[in-house]
Residue frames as a rotation matrix with the C-alpha (Angstrom) as fourth column:
MET 1
0.161 -0.855 0.492 0.41
0.966 0.035 -0.255 18.95
0.201 0.517 0.832 -8.22
ASP 2
-0.305 -0.395 -0.867 2.21
0.563 -0.809 0.170 22.22
-0.768 -0.436 0.469 -7.68
GLU 3
0.666 0.745 0.041 0.15
0.524 -0.428 -0.737 24.85
-0.532 0.512 -0.675 -9.50
LYS 4
0.461 -0.610 -0.644 3.28
-0.513 -0.776 0.368 26.74
-0.724 0.161 -0.671 -10.34
LYS 5
-0.541 -0.839 0.057 4.73
-0.543 0.400 0.738 23.77
-0.642 0.368 -0.672 -12.13
LYS 6
0.016 0.675 0.738 1.64
0.325 0.695 -0.642 22.33
-0.946 0.250 -0.208 -13.70
GLU 7
-0.522 -0.286 -0.804 1.89
-0.688 -0.417 0.594 22.20
-0.505 0.863 0.021 -17.49
GLU 8
0.675 0.723 -0.148 -0.04
-0.643 0.478 -0.598 20.46
-0.362 0.499 0.787 -20.26
LEU 9
-0.516 -0.754 0.407 1.58
-0.448 0.642 0.622 17.11
-0.730 0.138 -0.669 -21.17
ALA 10
0.127 0.453 -0.882 1.12
-0.964 0.265 -0.003 15.25
0.232 0.851 0.471 -24.48
VAL 11
-0.152 -0.175 0.973 0.56
-0.557 0.829 0.062 11.64
-0.817 -0.532 -0.224 -23.39
ASN 12
-0.073 -0.014 -0.997 1.32
-0.924 0.378 0.062 8.98
0.376 0.926 -0.040 -26.00
ILE 13
-0.069 0.070 0.995 -0.04
-0.665 0.741 -0.098 5.49
-0.744 -0.668 -0.005 -25.22
ASN 14
-0.663 -0.046 -0.747 0.44
-0.630 0.574 0.524 2.31
0.404 0.818 -0.410 -27.18
LEU 15
0.177 0.891 0.418 -2.83
-0.984 0.172 0.050 0.52
-0.028 -0.420 0.907 -26.67
ASP 16
0.591 -0.052 -0.805 -1.39
-0.313 0.905 -0.288 -2.72
0.744 0.422 0.518 -27.80
THR 17
-0.203 -0.774 -0.600 1.24
0.424 0.483 -0.766 -2.85
0.883 -0.410 0.230 -24.98
THR 18
-0.969 -0.119 0.217 -0.35
-0.135 -0.481 -0.866 -0.72
0.207 -0.868 0.450 -22.35
PRO 19
-0.313 0.922 -0.229 -3.69
0.392 0.345 0.853 -2.36
0.865 0.177 -0.469 -21.28
ILE 20
-0.074 0.475 0.877 -6.06
-0.822 -0.527 0.216 -1.13
0.565 -0.704 0.430 -18.63
LEU 21
-0.650 -0.100 -0.753 -5.76
0.164 0.949 -0.268 -3.66
0.742 -0.298 -0.601 -15.83
TYR 22
0.401 0.830 0.387 -8.73
-0.339 -0.258 0.905 -4.21
0.851 -0.494 0.178 -13.50
THR 23
-0.694 -0.719 0.038 -7.86
-0.240 0.181 -0.954 -4.47
0.679 -0.671 -0.299 -9.93
ASP 24
0.285 0.733 -0.618 -9.64
0.427 0.480 0.766 -6.38
0.858 -0.482 -0.176 -7.05
ASN 25
0.894 -0.108 -0.436 -7.20
0.422 -0.130 0.897 -5.02
-0.153 -0.986 -0.071 -4.43
VAL 26
0.433 -0.804 0.407 -4.11
-0.229 -0.535 -0.813 -2.78
0.872 0.259 -0.416 -3.91
ILE 27
0.657 -0.376 -0.654 -1.48
0.754 0.338 0.563 -3.86
0.009 -0.863 0.506 -1.30
ILE 28
0.746 -0.301 0.594 0.37
-0.116 -0.937 -0.329 -0.81
0.656 0.177 -0.734 -0.09
THR 29
0.457 -0.656 -0.601 3.85
0.888 0.376 0.264 -1.01
0.053 -0.654 0.754 1.31
VAL 30
0.772 -0.178 0.610 5.48
-0.095 -0.982 -0.165 2.03
0.628 0.070 -0.775 2.89
ASN 31
0.397 -0.698 -0.596 8.94
0.914 0.245 0.322 2.62
-0.079 -0.673 0.736 4.32
PRO 32
0.294 -0.246 -0.924 10.96
0.368 -0.863 0.346 5.71
-0.882 -0.442 -0.163 5.08
ASP 33
-0.756 -0.640 -0.139 12.09
0.078 -0.300 0.951 5.97
-0.650 0.707 0.277 1.31
GLY 34
-0.768 0.454 -0.453 8.94
-0.603 -0.273 0.749 5.55
0.216 0.848 0.483 -0.55
VAL 35
0.040 0.926 0.375 5.63
-0.653 0.308 -0.691 3.74
-0.756 -0.217 0.618 -1.28
VAL 36
-0.966 -0.115 -0.230 5.05
-0.253 0.585 0.770 0.58
0.046 0.803 -0.595 -3.43
LEU 37
0.092 0.991 0.098 1.45
-0.829 0.131 -0.543 -0.27
-0.551 -0.032 0.834 -4.78
ASP 38
-0.967 -0.183 0.179 0.99
-0.082 0.884 0.460 -3.91
-0.242 0.430 -0.870 -5.71
VAL 39
-0.201 0.900 -0.386 -2.08
-0.961 -0.257 -0.099 -3.97
-0.188 0.351 0.917 -7.90
THR 40
-0.879 -0.299 0.371 -3.73
-0.296 0.953 0.067 -7.29
-0.373 -0.051 -0.926 -7.74
GLN 41
-0.190 0.864 -0.466 -6.37
-0.874 0.067 0.481 -9.53
0.448 0.499 0.742 -9.09
ARG 42
0.034 0.281 0.959 -8.22
-0.716 0.676 -0.172 -12.37
-0.697 -0.681 0.224 -7.39
LEU 43
-0.792 -0.303 -0.529 -7.58
-0.580 0.645 0.499 -15.74
0.190 0.702 -0.686 -8.99
ALA 44
-0.389 0.754 -0.529 -11.10
-0.055 0.554 0.831 -17.38
0.920 0.352 -0.174 -9.72
ASN 45
0.664 0.721 0.199 -12.74
-0.282 -0.005 0.959 -18.80
0.693 -0.693 0.200 -6.57
THR 46
0.164 -0.702 -0.693 -9.61
0.748 0.546 -0.377 -18.84
0.643 -0.456 0.615 -4.39
ASN 47
0.841 -0.032 -0.539 -8.16
0.425 -0.578 0.697 -16.92
-0.334 -0.815 -0.473 -1.61
GLN 48
-0.146 -0.974 0.172 -5.08
0.808 -0.017 0.588 -16.12
-0.570 0.225 0.790 -3.91
VAL 49
0.832 0.284 -0.476 -4.27
-0.017 -0.845 -0.534 -12.94
-0.555 0.453 -0.698 -5.70
ARG 50
0.197 -0.775 0.600 -1.87
0.974 0.223 -0.032 -12.24
-0.109 0.591 0.799 -8.65
VAL 51
0.038 -0.277 -0.960 0.11
0.134 -0.951 0.280 -9.05
-0.990 -0.140 0.001 -8.82
VAL 52
0.510 0.186 0.840 -0.61
0.849 0.044 -0.526 -7.50
-0.135 0.982 -0.136 -12.30
ALA 53
0.381 -0.450 0.808 1.24
0.249 -0.791 -0.559 -4.21
0.890 0.414 -0.190 -11.79
ARG 54
0.243 -0.390 -0.888 3.75
0.939 -0.136 0.317 -2.55
-0.245 -0.911 0.333 -9.32
VAL 55
0.480 -0.042 0.876 4.10
0.311 -0.926 -0.214 1.14
0.820 0.375 -0.432 -8.92
GLY 56
0.090 -0.522 -0.848 6.79
0.992 -0.025 0.120 2.69
-0.084 -0.853 0.515 -6.73
MET 57
0.352 0.043 0.935 7.04
0.339 -0.937 -0.085 6.34
0.872 0.347 -0.345 -5.84
SER 58
-0.704 -0.700 0.120 8.58
0.214 -0.370 -0.904 8.66
0.677 -0.611 0.410 -3.31
ARG 59
-0.341 0.659 -0.671 6.72
0.904 0.035 -0.425 9.56
-0.256 -0.752 -0.608 -0.18
GLU 60
-0.583 0.187 -0.790 6.42
-0.144 -0.981 -0.126 13.19
-0.799 0.040 0.600 -1.44
GLN 61
-0.871 0.291 -0.395 5.10
-0.410 0.012 0.912 11.97
0.271 0.956 0.109 -4.79
SER 62
-0.630 0.657 -0.415 2.63
0.645 0.740 0.193 9.63
0.434 -0.146 -0.889 -3.06
LYS 63
-0.406 0.497 -0.767 1.26
0.509 -0.574 -0.641 12.60
-0.759 -0.650 -0.020 -1.05
LYS 64
-0.665 0.210 -0.717 0.76
-0.572 -0.760 0.309 14.56
-0.480 0.615 0.625 -4.22
PHE 65
-0.859 0.394 -0.326 -0.95
0.011 0.650 0.760 11.55
0.512 0.649 -0.563 -5.93
THR 66
-0.545 0.670 -0.504 -3.37
0.838 0.405 -0.366 11.06
-0.041 -0.622 -0.782 -3.04
THR 67
-0.495 0.271 -0.825 -4.18
0.141 -0.912 -0.384 14.75
-0.857 -0.306 0.413 -3.04
GLU 68
-0.747 0.139 -0.650 -4.80
-0.653 -0.339 0.677 14.89
-0.126 0.931 0.344 -6.84
LEU 69
-0.835 0.427 -0.346 -6.79
0.211 0.830 0.516 11.69
0.508 0.358 -0.783 -6.78
GLY 70
-0.427 0.692 -0.583 -9.00
0.762 -0.072 -0.644 12.91
-0.487 -0.719 -0.497 -3.93
LYS 71
-0.494 0.295 -0.818 -9.70
-0.328 -0.934 -0.139 16.19
-0.806 0.199 0.558 -5.88
MET 72
-0.836 0.130 -0.533 -10.46
-0.495 0.240 0.835 14.26
0.237 0.962 -0.136 -9.09
LEU 73
-0.709 0.591 -0.385 -12.82
0.638 0.770 0.006 11.89
0.300 -0.241 -0.923 -7.28
ALA 74
-0.391 0.573 -0.721 -14.63
0.461 -0.556 -0.692 14.87
-0.797 -0.602 -0.046 -5.55
LEU 75
-0.582 0.142 -0.801 -14.90
-0.536 -0.807 0.247 16.73
-0.611 0.573 0.546 -8.79
THR 76
-0.725 0.245 -0.644 -16.35
-0.495 0.465 0.734 13.71
0.479 0.851 -0.216 -10.68
GLU 77
-0.911 0.350 0.217 -18.62
0.002 0.531 -0.847 12.47
-0.412 -0.772 -0.484 -7.93
GLY 78
0.097 0.990 0.099 -21.92
-0.005 0.100 -0.995 11.10
-0.995 0.096 0.015 -9.47
GLN 79
0.328 0.028 -0.944 -20.56
-0.903 -0.284 -0.322 11.39
-0.278 0.958 -0.068 -12.96
VAL 80
0.396 -0.154 0.905 -20.23
0.244 0.968 0.057 8.29
-0.885 0.198 0.420 -15.22
LYS 81
0.174 -0.417 -0.892 -17.78
-0.884 -0.465 0.045 8.38
-0.434 0.781 -0.449 -18.15
THR 82
0.034 -0.212 0.977 -17.83
0.247 0.949 0.198 5.50
-0.969 0.234 0.084 -20.70
GLY 83
0.849 0.333 0.410 -17.31
0.415 0.061 -0.908 5.05
-0.328 0.941 -0.087 -24.43
SER 84
0.115 -0.879 0.463 -14.91
0.993 0.088 -0.080 6.60
0.029 0.469 0.883 -26.73
ASN 85
0.468 0.072 0.881 -15.51
0.294 -0.952 -0.079 10.28
0.834 0.296 -0.466 -25.87
ASN 86
0.874 -0.216 -0.435 -13.24
0.425 -0.092 0.900 10.23
-0.235 -0.972 0.011 -22.79
């Protein structure tokens, strides 16, 4: 994210309606206008997958996302976070 525009955000999540979805795969579709991530789960012992979430963003936002994700993964390499203290 742009350091000049970065600000602390208060995030409110309704845990009853916003579950964490496990993914086996992400199908990425890109066109000149943007990017769509189809988050999928494999269906039992088949070669089929079910899309459990779709996320769309602009090309510019997807570049920022990948940069920030890369930074976070590098920063937390070798660390494991579990439990209620996250």
